[in-house]
C-alpha positions as CSV (number, residue, x, y, z in Angstrom):
1,M,13.1,3.4,-17.3
2,T,14.0,0.3,-19.4
3,G,17.3,-1.6,-19.1
4,L,18.4,-0.2,-22.4
5,N,17.8,3.4,-21.2
6,I,19.7,2.8,-18.0
7,A,22.6,1.2,-19.9
8,M,22.7,4.2,-22.3
9,L,22.6,6.7,-19.5
10,W,25.5,4.8,-17.8
11,W,27.5,5.1,-21.1
12,V,26.9,8.9,-21.2
13,V,28.0,9.3,-17.6
14,V,31.1,7.2,-18.2
15,I,32.0,9.1,-21.4
16,F,31.7,12.6,-19.9
17,A,33.0,11.8,-16.5
18,L,36.2,9.9,-17.3
19,P,38.6,11.1,-19.9
20,S,40.3,8.0,-21.3
21,A,43.8,9.4,-21.8
22,H,46.1,11.3,-19.5
23,G,49.1,13.1,-20.9
24,S,51.6,15.4,-19.2
25,I,48.9,17.8,-17.8
26,D,48.6,17.3,-14.0
27,Q,44.9,16.4,-13.4
28,S,45.2,16.0,-9.6
29,P,42.7,17.9,-7.5
30,K,45.5,20.2,-6.1
31,A,46.7,21.0,-9.6
32,V,43.2,21.7,-10.9
33,E,42.5,24.0,-7.9
34,K,45.8,25.9,-8.5
35,W,44.8,26.3,-12.2
36,F,41.4,27.7,-11.2
37,K,43.0,30.2,-8.8
38,R,45.0,31.6,-11.7
39,L,42.0,31.7,-14.0
40,P,41.0,35.4,-13.3
41,Q,44.4,36.5,-14.7
42,A,44.3,34.1,-17.6
43,K,43.5,35.2,-21.2
44,E,41.2,33.2,-23.4
45,K,42.9,31.9,-26.5
46,L,41.6,30.5,-29.8
47,T,42.9,27.1,-31.1
48,K,42.2,25.9,-34.6
49,L,42.3,22.1,-35.1
50,H,42.0,20.1,-38.4
51,F,41.7,16.4,-38.5
52,Y,39.9,13.4,-40.1
53,F,37.5,11.1,-38.3
54,H,37.5,7.5,-39.6
55,D,34.3,5.7,-38.8
56,T,34.6,1.9,-39.6
57,V,31.4,0.0,-39.1
58,T,32.1,-3.1,-41.3
59,D,35.6,-4.4,-41.4
60,K,37.7,-7.1,-39.6
61,N,38.6,-4.4,-37.0
62,P,35.5,-2.1,-36.7
63,T,35.8,1.1,-34.7
64,A,32.0,1.6,-34.5
65,I,29.8,-1.2,-32.9
66,R,26.0,-1.3,-32.8
67,V,24.9,-1.7,-29.2
68,A,21.1,-1.0,-29.6
69,Q,18.3,-0.6,-32.0
70,A,14.5,-0.2,-31.9
71,N,12.1,-2.7,-33.2
72,I,11.5,-0.5,-36.3
73,T,15.2,0.2,-37.0
74,S,15.6,-2.5,-39.7
75,K,12.6,-1.1,-41.6
76,S,13.5,2.5,-41.2
77,P,15.2,4.3,-44.2
78,T,17.0,6.5,-41.6
79,R,17.9,3.6,-39.3
80,F,15.8,5.4,-36.6
81,G,16.7,4.1,-33.1
82,E,20.1,2.6,-33.9
83,T,22.9,3.4,-31.5
84,L,26.6,2.8,-31.9
85,V,29.6,3.0,-29.6
86,V,32.7,4.3,-31.3
87,D,36.4,4.5,-30.8
88,D,37.2,6.2,-34.2
89,P,40.8,7.2,-35.0
90,L,41.4,10.9,-35.7
91,T,44.2,11.4,-38.2
92,L,46.1,14.3,-39.8
93,G,45.1,13.2,-43.4
94,P,42.1,11.5,-45.0
95,E,44.1,8.3,-45.7
96,P,43.7,5.4,-43.2
97,S,47.5,5.2,-43.0
98,S,47.8,8.8,-42.0
99,K,49.3,9.6,-38.5
100,I,46.8,9.1,-35.7
101,I,46.6,12.1,-33.3
102,G,43.7,10.9,-31.2
103,H,40.3,9.1,-31.0
104,A,36.7,10.1,-31.0
105,Q,35.2,8.0,-28.2
106,G,31.5,7.9,-27.4
107,I,28.1,7.1,-28.9
108,Y,25.9,8.2,-31.8
109,S,22.3,7.4,-32.4
110,S,20.0,7.9,-35.4
111,V,17.3,10.3,-34.1
112,S,15.2,11.3,-37.0
113,K,12.4,9.5,-39.0
114,E,12.6,12.1,-41.9
115,E,16.4,12.3,-42.6
116,R,19.6,10.6,-41.7
117,S,20.4,12.6,-38.6
118,L,22.6,11.5,-35.7
119,I,23.0,12.8,-32.1
120,M,26.7,12.8,-31.5
121,I,28.0,12.4,-27.9
122,L,31.8,12.3,-28.2
123,N,35.0,12.9,-26.4
124,L,37.8,13.9,-28.8
125,V,40.8,12.4,-27.0
126,F,44.1,13.7,-28.2
127,N,47.2,11.5,-27.7
128,D,49.9,13.4,-29.7
129,G,51.9,16.6,-29.5
130,K,51.0,19.6,-27.3
131,F,47.4,18.4,-26.8
132,N,48.4,14.9,-25.6
133,G,46.1,13.8,-22.8
134,S,43.6,16.6,-23.4
135,T,40.0,16.1,-24.5
136,L,37.2,18.1,-26.1
137,S,33.5,17.1,-25.4
138,L,31.2,17.4,-28.5
139,L,27.4,17.1,-28.3
140,G,25.3,17.9,-31.3
141,S,23.1,17.0,-34.2
142,N,24.8,15.7,-37.3
143,S,22.6,15.5,-40.5
144,I,25.1,13.4,-42.4
145,F,23.9,14.1,-45.9
146,H,24.3,17.9,-45.5
147,E,27.5,19.2,-46.9
148,Y,28.5,20.9,-43.7
149,R,27.4,20.1,-40.2
150,E,28.1,22.4,-37.2
151,M,28.2,20.9,-33.7
152,P,29.1,22.6,-30.4
153,I,32.1,21.9,-28.3
154,L,30.8,22.0,-24.7
155,G,33.9,21.5,-22.6
156,G,37.3,19.9,-22.3
157,T,40.1,18.6,-20.1
158,G,43.8,19.2,-19.9
159,V,44.9,22.0,-22.2
160,F,41.3,22.5,-23.1
161,R,39.8,23.0,-19.6
162,L,36.6,25.2,-19.8
163,A,36.7,25.0,-23.6
164,H,33.8,26.0,-25.8
165,G,33.6,26.2,-29.5
166,I,32.3,24.8,-32.8
167,A,33.2,21.7,-34.8
168,T,32.4,21.7,-38.5
169,A,32.2,18.4,-40.2
170,K,32.2,17.5,-43.9
171,T,32.1,14.0,-45.3
172,C,35.1,13.2,-47.5
173,A,34.3,9.6,-48.3
174,S,31.4,7.3,-47.5
175,N,30.0,4.0,-48.6
176,T,26.3,3.3,-48.1
177,T,26.9,-0.5,-48.4
178,T,29.7,-0.8,-45.8
179,R,28.6,2.3,-43.9
180,N,32.2,3.3,-43.5
181,A,33.1,7.0,-43.7
182,V,35.9,9.5,-43.5
183,V,34.8,12.9,-42.2
184,E,36.9,16.1,-42.2
185,Y,36.7,18.2,-39.0
186,H,37.6,21.9,-38.5
187,V,37.4,22.8,-34.9
188,L,37.6,26.3,-33.4
189,V,37.8,26.3,-29.7
190,L,38.3,29.0,-27.0
191,H,40.0,27.9,-23.9
192,Y,42.4,29.3,-21.2
């Protein structure tokens, strides 16, 4: 395993093991155990979320930073092998000045030689309202030039413990020169 592979594996472990925001939900071991003991009586509920993901690659204050690339990345029309670490704001509206309700924190990498397709490994960290301190874990393929992209929600913390669901992404605005984009997300998540 190369140093780059070890570093990327470390990032994945950090991203999924440590939520970066803690709200009013008690996440102590005793509180989590108490929550699990009540789980057999709990009813699964559906939550619908709608927000905008602002990915800023080139700006004086970027939210996506390239941390790795392959030797062929600069010659590849799909940027194959490029990896970015992100801390992208999630907002209520598509405007950059819209209210921030959280951040998408994680990594994405270009994984296809044929089309512009990314593997997304993100924690959606909410820091506002009733979901403050809760997270959703997203892991999936994102073919960015398709109108709609569906990615699975594989877990969560806080209000979203044991979550599972689907996130649907649609690009609202993008610039191939700056590589900045605004993406609309509709998320349907089942949780207890």
